[in-house]
LOSE-790948 format. One line per 10 residues: their letters; for each residue x, y, z of N, C-alpha, C. Coordinates in Angstrom, 1 decimal. Layout:
A> X:Y:Z:X:Y:Z:X:Y:Z  ...
***
This chain:
MRIKIFAIMV> 125.8:36.1:97.2:125.9:36.0:98.7:125.0:36.9:99.4  124.9:38.2:98.9:124.0:39.1:99.6:122.5:38.7:99.4  122.2:38.1:98.3:120.8:37.6:98.1:120.5:36.5:99.0  121.5:35.6:99.2:121.3:34.4:100.1:121.1:34.9:101.5  121.9:35.9:102.0:121.8:36.4:103.3:120.5:37.1:103.5  120.0:37.8:102.5:118.7:38.5:102.6:117.6:37.5:102.7  117.6:36.4:101.9:116.6:35.4:102.0:116.6:34.8:103.4  117.8:34.5:104.0:117.8:34.0:105.3:117.3:34.9:106.3  117.6:36.2:106.1:117.2:37.3:107.0:115.6:37.4:107.1  115.0:37.3:105.9:113.6:37.4:105.8:113.0:36.2:106.5
ALLCSITVVA> 113.5:35.0:106.3:113.0:33.8:107.0:113.1:33.9:108.5  114.3:34.3:109.0:114.6:34.2:110.4:113.9:35.4:111.2  114.0:36.6:110.6:113.4:37.7:111.3:111.9:37.6:111.4  111.2:37.0:110.4:109.8:36.9:110.4:109.2:35.6:111.0  110.0:34.6:111.0:109.5:33.3:111.3:109.0:33.0:112.7  109.5:33.8:113.6:109.1:33.6:115.0:108.0:34.5:115.4  107.0:34.7:114.5:105.9:35.6:114.8:104.6:34.8:114.9  103.8:34.7:113.9:102.5:34.1:114.0:102.6:32.6:114.4  103.5:31.9:113.7:103.5:30.5:114.0:103.8:30.2:115.5  104.6:31.0:116.1:104.9:30.7:117.5:103.8:31.0:118.4
QQQAPTTMKV> 102.7:31.6:117.9:101.5:31.9:118.8:100.5:30.8:118.7  100.6:29.8:117.9:99.5:28.9:117.6:99.1:27.9:118.7  100.1:27.6:119.5:99.8:26.7:120.6:99.6:27.4:121.9  98.7:26.9:122.7:98.4:27.5:124.0:99.7:27.5:124.8  99.9:28.5:125.7:101.1:28.6:126.5:101.2:27.5:127.5  100.1:26.9:127.9:100.1:25.9:129.0:100.7:24.6:128.5  100.9:24.4:127.2:101.5:23.2:126.6:103.0:23.2:126.9  103.6:24.3:127.2:105.0:24.4:127.4:105.4:23.6:128.7  106.4:22.9:128.7:106.9:22.2:129.9:108.4:22.5:130.0  108.8:22.4:131.3:110.3:22.6:131.6:110.8:21.4:132.3
SSGKLEFYPM> 112.1:21.3:132.2:112.8:20.2:132.9:113.5:20.6:134.2  113.5:21.9:134.4:114.1:22.5:135.6:113.2:23.6:136.1  112.9:23.7:137.4:112.1:24.8:137.9:110.6:24.6:137.4  109.8:25.6:137.4:108.4:25.5:137.0:108.0:26.8:136.3  107.0:26.7:135.5:106.4:27.9:134.8:105.0:28.2:135.3  104.8:29.5:135.5:103.4:30.0:135.8:103.0:30.9:134.6  101.7:30.7:134.2:101.2:31.3:133.0:100.2:32.4:133.2  100.3:33.4:132.4:99.3:34.5:132.4:98.8:34.8:131.0  97.9:34.0:130.5:97.5:34.1:129.1:96.9:35.4:128.7  97.2:35.9:127.6:96.7:37.1:127.0:96.7:38.3:128.0
FKSQHIEARN> 97.9:38.6:128.5:98.1:39.7:129.4:97.7:41.0:128.7  96.8:41.7:129.3:96.3:42.9:128.6:97.2:44.1:128.8  97.2:45.0:127.8:98.1:46.2:127.9:97.3:47.4:127.3  97.5:48.5:127.8:97.0:49.8:127.2:97.9:50.3:126.1  99.0:49.7:125.9:100.0:50.2:124.9:100.2:49.3:123.7  100.1:48.0:123.9:100.3:47.1:122.7:99.3:46.0:122.8  99.3:45.1:121.8:98.4:44.0:121.8:98.6:43.1:123.0  97.5:42.5:123.5:97.6:41.5:124.5:98.5:40.3:124.1  99.2:39.7:125.0:100.0:38.6:124.6:100.2:37.7:125.9  100.6:36.4:125.6:100.9:35.5:126.7:102.1:35.9:127.4
VAVWLPDGYT> 102.1:35.8:128.7:103.2:36.0:129.6:103.4:34.7:130.5  104.7:34.3:130.6:105.0:33.2:131.5:106.2:33.6:132.4  106.2:33.0:133.6:107.2:33.3:134.6:107.9:32.0:135.0  109.2:31.9:134.8:110.0:30.7:135.2:110.5:31.0:136.6  110.3:29.9:137.4:110.8:30.0:138.8:111.8:28.9:139.1  112.9:29.1:139.7:113.9:28.1:139.9:113.4:27.0:140.9  114.1:25.9:140.8:113.8:24.8:141.8:113.9:25.4:143.2  112.9:25.0:144.1:112.9:25.4:145.5:112.5:26.8:145.7  112.0:27.5:144.7:111.5:28.9:144.8:110.4:29.0:145.8  110.4:30.0:146.7:109.3:30.3:147.6:108.9:31.7:147.3
LGEPCDVLYM> 107.6:31.9:147.3:107.0:33.3:147.0:107.6:34.3:147.9  108.1:35.4:147.3:108.7:36.5:148.0:110.2:36.3:148.2  110.7:35.3:147.7:112.2:35.1:147.8:112.9:36.2:147.1  114.0:36.7:147.6:114.6:37.9:147.1:115.5:37.5:145.9  114.8:37.3:144.7:115.5:36.9:143.5:115.8:38.1:142.6  116.8:38.0:141.7:116.9:38.9:140.6:115.8:38.6:139.6  115.6:39.5:138.6:114.5:39.3:137.6:115.1:39.6:136.2  114.9:38.6:135.3:115.4:38.8:133.9:114.1:38.8:133.0  113.9:39.9:132.3:112.8:40.0:131.3:113.3:39.6:130.0  112.6:38.6:129.4:113.0:38.1:128.1:111.9:38.2:127.1
HDGKMLFDAS> 112.3:38.5:125.8:111.3:38.6:124.7:111.1:37.2:124.0  110.1:37.1:123.1:109.9:35.9:122.4:109.8:34.7:123.3  108.9:34.8:124.3:108.8:33.8:125.3:108.5:32.4:124.8  107.8:32.3:123.7:107.4:31.0:123.3:108.6:30.1:122.8  109.7:30.8:122.5:110.9:30.0:122.0:111.9:29.6:123.1  111.6:29.9:124.3:112.7:29.8:125.3:112.8:28.5:126.1  111.7:27.7:126.2:111.7:26.6:127.1:111.5:25.2:126.5  110.6:25.1:125.5:110.2:23.7:125.2:110.1:23.6:123.6  111.1:22.9:123.1:111.2:22.7:121.6:110.0:22.0:121.0  109.3:21.2:121.8:108.1:20.5:121.3:107.0:21.5:120.9
TTWNHQEWQV> 107.0:22.7:121.4:105.9:23.6:121.1:106.4:24.8:120.2  107.6:24.8:119.7:108.1:25.9:118.9:108.0:25.5:117.4  107.9:26.5:116.6:107.7:26.3:115.1:108.8:25.6:114.5  110.0:25.7:115.0:111.2:25.1:114.3:111.8:24.0:115.2  111.1:23.6:116.3:111.5:22.5:117.1:112.9:22.8:117.8  113.1:24.1:118.0:114.3:24.5:118.7:113.9:25.4:119.9  114.8:25.5:120.9:114.5:26.3:122.1:115.9:26.9:122.6  115.7:27.9:123.5:116.9:28.5:124.1:117.4:27.6:125.3  116.6:26.7:125.8:117.0:25.9:127.0:117.3:26.8:128.2  116.4:27.8:128.3:116.6:28.8:129.5:116.5:28.0:130.8
DEVMGSLINE> 115.5:27.1:130.9:115.3:26.4:132.2:116.5:25.5:132.5  117.0:24.8:131.5:118.1:23.9:131.8:119.4:24.7:132.1  119.7:25.7:131.3:120.9:26.5:131.5:120.9:27.2:132.8  119.9:28.0:133.0:119.8:28.8:134.3:119.7:28.0:135.5  118.8:26.9:135.4:118.6:26.0:136.5:119.9:25.4:136.9  120.7:24.9:136.0:122.0:24.3:136.3:122.9:25.2:136.9  123.0:26.5:136.4:124.0:27.4:137.0:123.6:27.8:138.4  122.3:28.0:138.6:121.8:28.3:140.0:122.1:27.1:140.9  121.8:25.9:140.5:122.0:24.7:141.4:123.5:24.5:141.7  124.4:24.9:140.7:125.8:24.8:140.9:126.4:25.9:141.7
GKIRRCIVVT> 125.6:26.9:142.1:126.1:28.0:142.8:126.9:29.0:142.0  126.8:29.0:140.7:127.6:29.8:139.8:127.0:31.2:139.6  125.7:31.3:139.8:125.0:32.6:139.6:124.0:32.8:140.7  123.5:34.1:140.8:122.5:34.4:141.8:121.2:33.8:141.4  120.3:33.5:142.3:119.0:33.0:142.0:118.2:34.1:141.3  117.4:33.7:140.3:116.8:34.6:139.4:115.5:34.0:138.9  114.5:34.8:138.7:113.3:34.4:138.0:113.3:35.0:136.6  112.7:34.4:135.6:112.7:34.8:134.3:111.2:35.1:133.9  111.0:36.4:133.4:109.7:36.8:133.0:109.7:36.9:131.5  108.8:36.2:130.8:108.8:36.2:129.4:107.4:36.7:128.8
ADNTDNRLND> 107.5:37.4:127.7:106.3:37.8:127.0:106.4:37.3:125.5  105.4:36.7:125.0:105.4:36.2:123.7:105.4:37.4:122.7  105.9:37.1:121.5:105.8:38.1:120.4:104.5:37.9:119.7  104.2:38.8:118.8:103.0:38.7:118.0:103.4:38.9:116.6  102.4:39.0:115.7:102.8:39.1:114.3:103.3:40.5:114.0  103.3:41.4:115.0:103.9:42.8:114.8:105.3:42.8:115.5  106.0:41.7:115.6:107.2:41.6:116.3:108.3:42.6:115.8  108.5:42.8:114.5:109.5:43.7:114.0:109.2:45.1:114.5  107.9:45.5:114.5:107.6:46.9:114.9:107.7:47.0:116.4  107.2:46.0:117.1:107.3:46.0:118.6:108.7:46.2:119.1
YFPTGCYAYV> 109.6:45.6:118.4:111.0:45.6:118.9:111.9:46.6:118.3  111.3:47.5:117.5:112.1:48.5:116.8:112.5:49.7:117.8  113.7:50.0:117.8:114.2:51.1:118.7:113.8:52.5:118.2  112.6:52.9:118.6:112.0:54.1:118.0:112.8:55.3:118.0  113.6:55.5:119.1:114.3:56.7:119.3:115.4:56.9:118.3  115.8:55.9:117.6:116.8:56.1:116.5:116.4:57.0:115.4  115.1:57.1:115.2:114.5:57.9:114.2:115.1:59.3:114.2  115.3:59.9:115.3:115.7:61.3:115.4:117.2:61.4:115.0  117.9:60.3:115.0:119.4:60.3:114.7:119.7:59.9:113.2  118.6:59.8:112.4:118.8:59.4:111.0:118.6:60.7:110.2
PREKRLDVDL> 119.4:61.0:109.2:119.2:62.2:108.4:117.8:62.3:107.9  117.3:63.5:107.9:115.9:63.7:107.5:115.6:63.1:106.1  116.5:63.3:105.2:116.2:62.8:103.8:116.2:61.3:103.8  116.8:60.6:104.8:116.8:59.2:104.8:115.6:58.6:105.5  114.8:59.4:106.1:113.6:58.9:106.8:112.3:59.5:106.4  112.3:60.3:105.3:111.1:60.9:104.9:110.0:59.9:104.5  110.4:58.8:103.9:109.4:57.8:103.5:109.1:56.7:104.5  109.7:56.8:105.7:109.5:55.8:106.7:108.5:56.3:107.7  107.4:55.5:107.9:106.3:55.8:108.7:106.7:55.5:110.2  106.9:56.6:110.9:107.3:56.5:112.3:106.2:55.8:113.1
MQFKGDEYLQ> 104.9:55.9:112.7:103.8:55.4:113.5:103.8:53.9:113.5  104.5:53.3:112.6:104.5:51.8:112.6:105.5:51.2:113.6  106.4:52.0:114.1:107.3:51.6:115.1:106.7:51.6:116.5  106.8:50.5:117.2:106.1:50.4:118.5:107.1:50.1:119.7  108.4:50.4:119.5:109.3:50.1:120.5:109.1:50.8:121.8  108.7:52.1:121.7:108.4:52.9:122.9:107.2:52.3:123.6  106.2:51.9:122.9:105.0:51.4:123.5:105.3:50.0:124.1  106.1:49.2:123.4:106.4:47.9:124.0:107.2:48.0:125.3  108.1:49.0:125.4:108.8:49.2:126.6:107.9:49.8:127.7  106.9:50.6:127.3:105.9:51.0:128.3:105.2:49.9:128.9
FLVQELKPFI> 104.8:48.9:128.1:104.2:47.7:128.6:105.1:46.9:129.6  106.4:46.8:129.2:107.3:46.1:130.1:107.5:46.8:131.5  107.7:48.1:131.4:108.1:48.9:132.6:106.8:49.3:133.4  105.8:49.8:132.7:104.7:50.4:133.4:103.6:49.4:133.8  103.5:48.2:133.1:102.5:47.3:133.3:103.0:45.9:133.8  103.9:45.3:133.1:104.3:44.0:133.4:105.2:44.0:134.7  106.2:44.9:134.8:107.1:44.9:135.9:106.3:45.2:137.2  105.4:46.2:137.3:104.6:46.3:138.5:103.8:45.1:138.9  103.3:44.4:137.9:102.5:43.2:138.2:103.5:42.1:138.8  104.6:41.9:138.2:105.6:41.0:138.7:106.1:41.3:140.1
DKRYHPLTSR> 106.4:42.6:140.4:106.8:43.1:141.7:105.8:42.8:142.7  104.5:43.0:142.4:103.4:42.8:143.4:103.2:41.4:143.6  103.2:40.6:142.5:102.9:39.1:142.6:104.0:38.3:143.3  105.2:38.6:142.9:106.3:37.7:143.4:107.3:38.4:144.4  107.2:39.7:144.6:108.1:40.4:145.5:109.5:40.1:145.4  110.1:40.2:144.1:111.5:39.9:143.9:112.3:41.2:144.3  113.6:41.1:144.2:114.4:42.3:144.3:114.0:43.3:143.1  113.8:44.5:143.4:113.2:45.4:142.4:114.2:46.5:141.9  115.3:46.6:142.6:116.2:47.7:142.1:116.9:47.4:140.8  117.4:48.4:140.2:118.0:48.2:138.8:119.2:47.2:138.8
EHTFVMGSSM> 119.9:47.1:140.0:121.0:46.2:140.0:120.6:44.7:140.0  119.3:44.5:140.1:118.8:43.1:140.1:117.7:42.9:139.0  117.7:43.9:138.1:116.6:43.8:137.0:117.3:43.9:135.7  117.1:42.9:134.8:117.8:42.8:133.5:116.8:42.5:132.4  117.3:42.8:131.2:116.4:42.5:130.0:117.3:41.8:128.9  116.6:41.0:128.1:117.4:40.1:127.2:116.6:39.7:126.0  117.3:39.6:124.9:116.7:39.1:123.7:117.7:38.8:122.6  117.3:38.3:121.5:118.1:38.1:120.3:117.6:38.7:119.1  118.5:39.0:118.1:118.1:39.6:116.8:117.4:41.0:117.1  116.1:41.1:116.6:115.4:42.3:117.0:115.2:42.4:118.5
GGLISLYAMC> 115.1:41.3:119.2:115.0:41.3:120.6:116.3:41.8:121.3  117.4:41.7:120.6:118.7:42.3:121.0:118.6:43.8:120.9  118.1:44.3:119.8:117.9:45.7:119.6:117.0:46.3:120.7  115.9:45.7:121.0:115.0:46.3:121.9:115.5:46.2:123.4  116.4:45.2:123.6:117.0:45.1:124.9:118.0:46.2:125.1  118.8:46.5:124.1:119.7:47.6:124.2:119.0:48.9:124.4  117.9:49.1:123.6:117.1:50.3:123.7:116.4:50.4:125.1  116.0:49.3:125.7:115.4:49.3:127.0:116.4:49.9:128.0  117.6:49.4:128.0:118.6:49.9:129.0:118.9:51.4:128.8  118.9:51.8:127.5:119.1:53.2:127.2:117.9:54.1:127.7
EYPEVFGGAI> 116.7:53.7:127.4:115.5:54.4:127.7:115.2:54.4:129.2  115.5:53.3:129.9:115.1:53.1:131.3:116.3:52.7:132.1  117.3:53.5:132.2:118.5:53.1:132.9:118.2:53.0:134.4  117.2:53.6:134.9:116.8:53.5:136.3:116.1:52.2:136.6  115.6:51.5:135.6:114.9:50.3:135.8:115.8:49.1:135.5  116.5:49.1:134.4:117.3:47.9:134.0:118.8:48.2:134.2  119.4:47.4:135.0:120.8:47.5:135.3:121.7:46.7:134.4  121.1:46.1:133.4:121.9:45.4:132.4:121.1:44.8:131.3  121.7:44.6:130.2:121.0:44.0:129.0:121.9:43.0:128.4  121.2:41.9:127.9:121.9:40.9:127.1:121.3:40.9:125.7
CMSTHSSMQF> 122.2:41.1:124.7:121.8:41.4:123.3:122.5:40.3:122.5  121.9:39.2:122.1:122.5:38.2:121.4:122.1:38.3:119.9  123.1:38.1:119.1:122.9:38.2:117.6:122.1:39.4:117.3  122.5:40.5:117.9:121.8:41.8:117.7:121.7:42.2:116.2  120.5:42.6:115.8:120.3:43.0:114.4:120.9:44.4:114.2  122.2:44.5:114.4:122.8:45.8:114.3:122.9:46.4:112.9  122.7:45.5:111.9:122.8:46.0:110.5:121.6:46.9:110.1  120.5:46.7:110.9:119.3:47.5:110.6:118.8:47.2:109.2  119.0:46.1:108.6:118.5:45.7:107.3:117.1:45.2:107.4  116.2:45.8:106.6:114.8:45.3:106.6:114.4:45.1:105.2
FDPKFDSEAW> 113.1:45.0:105.0:112.6:44.6:103.7:112.0:45.7:102.8  111.9:46.9:103.3:111.4:48.0:102.5:112.6:48.6:101.8  112.5:48.7:100.4:113.6:49.3:99.7:113.8:50.7:100.0  112.9:51.4:100.6:113.0:52.8:101.0:113.8:53.0:102.3  114.1:51.8:102.9:114.8:51.9:104.2:116.3:51.8:104.0  117.0:52.9:104.3:118.4:52.9:104.1:119.1:52.3:105.3  119.5:51.1:105.2:120.0:50.4:106.4:121.3:51.0:106.9  122.2:51.5:106.0:123.4:52.1:106.5:123.2:53.4:107.3  122.2:54.2:106.9:121.9:55.4:107.6:121.2:55.0:108.9  120.4:54.0:109.0:119.8:53.6:110.2:120.7:52.9:111.2
AQGLRDYAKN> 121.7:52.1:110.6:122.7:51.5:111.5:123.5:52.6:112.2  123.9:53.7:111.4:124.6:54.8:112.0:123.7:55.5:113.0  122.4:55.6:112.7:121.5:56.3:113.6:121.4:55.5:114.9  121.4:54.2:114.8:121.4:53.3:116.0:122.7:53.6:116.9  123.8:53.7:116.2:125.1:54.0:117.0:125.0:55.4:117.6  124.6:56.3:116.8:124.5:57.7:117.4:123.5:57.8:118.5  122.4:57.1:118.4:121.4:57.1:119.5:122.1:56.5:120.7  122.7:55.3:120.6:123.3:54.6:121.7:124.4:55.5:122.4  125.2:56.1:121.5:126.3:57.0:122.1:125.7:58.1:123.0  124.6:58.6:122.6:124.0:59.7:123.4:123.1:59.2:124.5
NLPAPNSALL> 122.7:58.0:124.5:121.7:57.5:125.5:122.1:56.4:126.4  123.2:55.7:126.1:123.7:54.7:127.0:123.9:55.2:128.4  123.6:54.4:129.4:124.0:54.8:130.8:125.4:55.2:130.9  125.8:55.9:131.9:127.2:56.3:132.1:128.1:55.1:132.1  129.3:55.2:131.5:130.2:54.0:131.3:130.4:53.3:132.7  130.2:52.0:132.6:130.5:51.1:133.8:129.5:51.3:134.9  128.3:51.9:134.6:127.2:52.0:135.6:126.2:50.9:135.4  126.4:50.1:134.4:125.5:49.0:134.1:126.3:47.8:133.5  125.6:46.8:133.1:126.2:45.6:132.5:125.6:45.4:131.1  126.5:45.3:130.1:126.0:45.1:128.7:126.8:44.0:128.1
YMDRGDVELD> 126.0:43.0:127.6:126.6:41.8:126.9:126.0:41.8:125.5  126.9:41.7:124.5:126.5:41.6:123.1:127.3:40.4:122.5  126.7:39.8:121.5:127.5:38.8:120.7:126.9:38.5:119.4  127.5:37.7:118.6:127.1:37.3:117.3:127.8:36.0:116.9  127.2:35.3:115.9:128.0:34.2:115.3:128.7:34.8:114.1  129.3:33.9:113.3:130.0:34.4:112.1:129.6:33.7:110.8  128.4:33.1:110.8:127.9:32.4:109.7:126.5:33.0:109.2  126.4:33.1:107.9:125.1:33.6:107.3:124.7:34.9:107.9  123.5:35.0:108.3:123.0:36.3:108.8:123.8:36.9:109.9  124.2:36.1:110.9:125.0:36.6:112.0:126.4:37.1:111.4
GSYKPTQDKL> 126.9:36.5:110.4:128.2:36.9:109.8:128.0:38.3:109.2  126.8:38.6:108.7:126.6:39.9:108.1:126.6:41.1:109.1  126.5:40.7:110.4:126.5:41.8:111.4:127.9:42.3:111.7  129.0:41.7:111.2:130.3:42.0:111.6:130.6:43.5:111.5  130.4:44.2:110.3:130.8:45.6:110.2:130.1:46.5:111.1  128.8:46.3:111.3:128.0:47.2:112.2:128.3:46.9:113.6  128.4:45.6:114.0:128.7:45.3:115.4:130.1:45.7:115.8  131.0:45.6:114.9:132.4:46.1:115.2:132.4:47.6:115.5  131.6:48.3:114.7:131.6:49.8:114.9:130.8:50.1:116.2  129.8:49.3:116.5:129.1:49.5:117.8:130.0:49.2:119.0
DAMITGLGWD> 130.7:48.2:118.9:131.7:47.8:120.0:132.7:48.9:120.2  133.3:49.4:119.1:134.3:50.4:119.2:133.7:51.7:119.8  132.5:52.0:119.4:131.9:53.2:120.0:131.7:53.1:121.5  131.2:51.9:121.9:131.0:51.7:123.4:132.3:51.7:124.2  133.3:51.0:123.7:134.6:51.0:124.4:135.2:52.3:124.4  135.0:53.1:123.3:135.5:54.4:123.2:134.9:55.4:124.2  133.7:55.1:124.7:133.1:55.9:125.7:133.6:55.6:127.1  134.4:54.5:127.2:135.1:54.2:128.5:134.5:53.0:129.2  133.7:52.2:128.5:133.2:51.0:129.1:134.4:49.9:129.2  134.5:49.3:130.4:135.6:48.4:130.6:135.1:46.9:130.5
SDHFMSRVFE> 135.9:46.0:130.5:135.6:44.6:130.2:134.8:44.0:131.4  134.8:44.6:132.5:134.0:44.1:133.7:132.5:44.5:133.5  132.2:45.5:132.6:130.9:45.9:132.4:130.3:45.8:131.0  131.2:45.6:130.0:130.8:45.4:128.6:131.6:44.2:128.1  130.8:43.3:127.5:131.4:42.1:126.9:130.8:42.0:125.5  131.6:41.8:124.5:131.1:41.5:123.1:131.9:40.3:122.6  131.2:39.3:122.2:131.8:38.0:121.8:131.4:37.6:120.4  132.3:36.9:119.7:132.0:36.3:118.4:132.2:34.8:118.5  131.3:34.0:118.0:131.3:32.6:118.1:131.4:31.9:116.7  132.5:31.3:116.5:132.8:30.6:115.3:131.8:29.5:115.0
GHKHMETFWA> 131.3:29.6:113.7:130.4:28.5:113.3:128.9:28.7:113.8  128.7:29.7:114.5:127.3:29.9:115.1:126.4:30.7:114.1  125.2:30.1:113.9:124.2:30.8:113.1:123.2:31.5:113.9  122.2:32.1:113.2:121.1:32.9:113.8:120.0:31.9:114.2  120.3:31.1:115.2:119.3:30.0:115.6:119.3:29.8:117.1  118.2:29.3:117.6:118.0:29.1:119.0:119.0:28.0:119.5  119.3:27.1:118.7:120.3:26.0:119.1:121.6:26.6:119.5  122.1:27.6:118.7:123.4:28.2:119.0:123.3:29.2:120.2  122.1:29.9:120.3:122.0:30.8:121.5:122.0:29.9:122.8  121.3:28.8:122.7:121.3:27.9:123.9:122.8:27.4:124.2
ERLHIPFMFI> 123.6:27.2:123.2:124.9:26.6:123.4:125.8:27.6:124.2  125.6:28.9:124.0:126.4:29.9:124.6:125.7:30.7:125.7  124.5:30.3:126.0:123.6:31.0:127.0:124.3:31.2:128.3  125.1:30.2:128.8:125.7:30.3:130.1:126.6:31.5:130.2  127.2:32.0:129.1:128.1:33.1:129.2:127.5:34.4:129.6  126.4:34.8:129.0:125.8:36.1:129.4:125.1:35.9:130.8  124.6:34.7:131.1:124.0:34.5:132.4:125.0:34.7:133.5  126.2:34.2:133.3:127.3:34.3:134.3:127.8:35.7:134.3  127.7:36.4:133.2:128.2:37.8:133.2:127.3:38.8:134.0  126.0:38.6:133.9:125.1:39.6:134.6:124.7:39.1:136.0
LKK> 124.7:37.8:136.2:124.2:37.3:137.5:125.4:36.7:138.3  126.6:37.1:138.0:127.7:36.6:138.8:127.6:37.0:140.3  128.1:36.1:141.1:128.0:36.3:142.6:129.1:37.2:143.0
***
């Protein structure tokens, strides 16, 4: 069983990298709202990558919208352009909720991943919380989570604020991703609590299991929890949503996600500000994230 889960993990954690970059961003289409593209957005911190901005139906420039920053942008809108022919259905789900008056109006800013996805989304600050003997053979320089967040906060957000004039305060600025994208979203809220007022972390890779035999996943999972315990915003000062399925790779997250949940609630986070859900029969796939996407959207963008 562990071998099967590891094989699935290798496939799923790596598969949304290079393949997802092969088609031009302008081939993506949406059925609700519209997309604006910024190909190969340059950064002083990380590799250039495609950026796209989703705008809801009827959007006018300068409209006081909330902003949601999402990772793995290529996988979010159009299954005809993705490597596995699946998508998050962000435009359909958010567009429907907005049109029905169930959530505040919001624009979605997306950045594509590259073939360095695992390193870009790694929560670098956890390193200091792992026992020294457990990290001697791990090269800290390969982890680019801090640099990726500098790109989001110092380069992409100022561009979006200047171009679209959305609401810019933390109460209206959120970050979201799945798997490794869930890790970096949690890390973003911890590192930049003055910027992000909430994070959505779906199928978060809380097990910290990777492919290097020198990497002690149990020590790093504990390091993640210790880092979060010391760096999360003050209890109930932000919104945090986490979830997982219970099948295959997502099922393997149960022990570490349960401990993470217990730590967070132990700090005093209440159910109005912290939600953690388990979805029966859900796997580590875009199809299942799309199926439950309305729940975190309604949690962070509730009127």
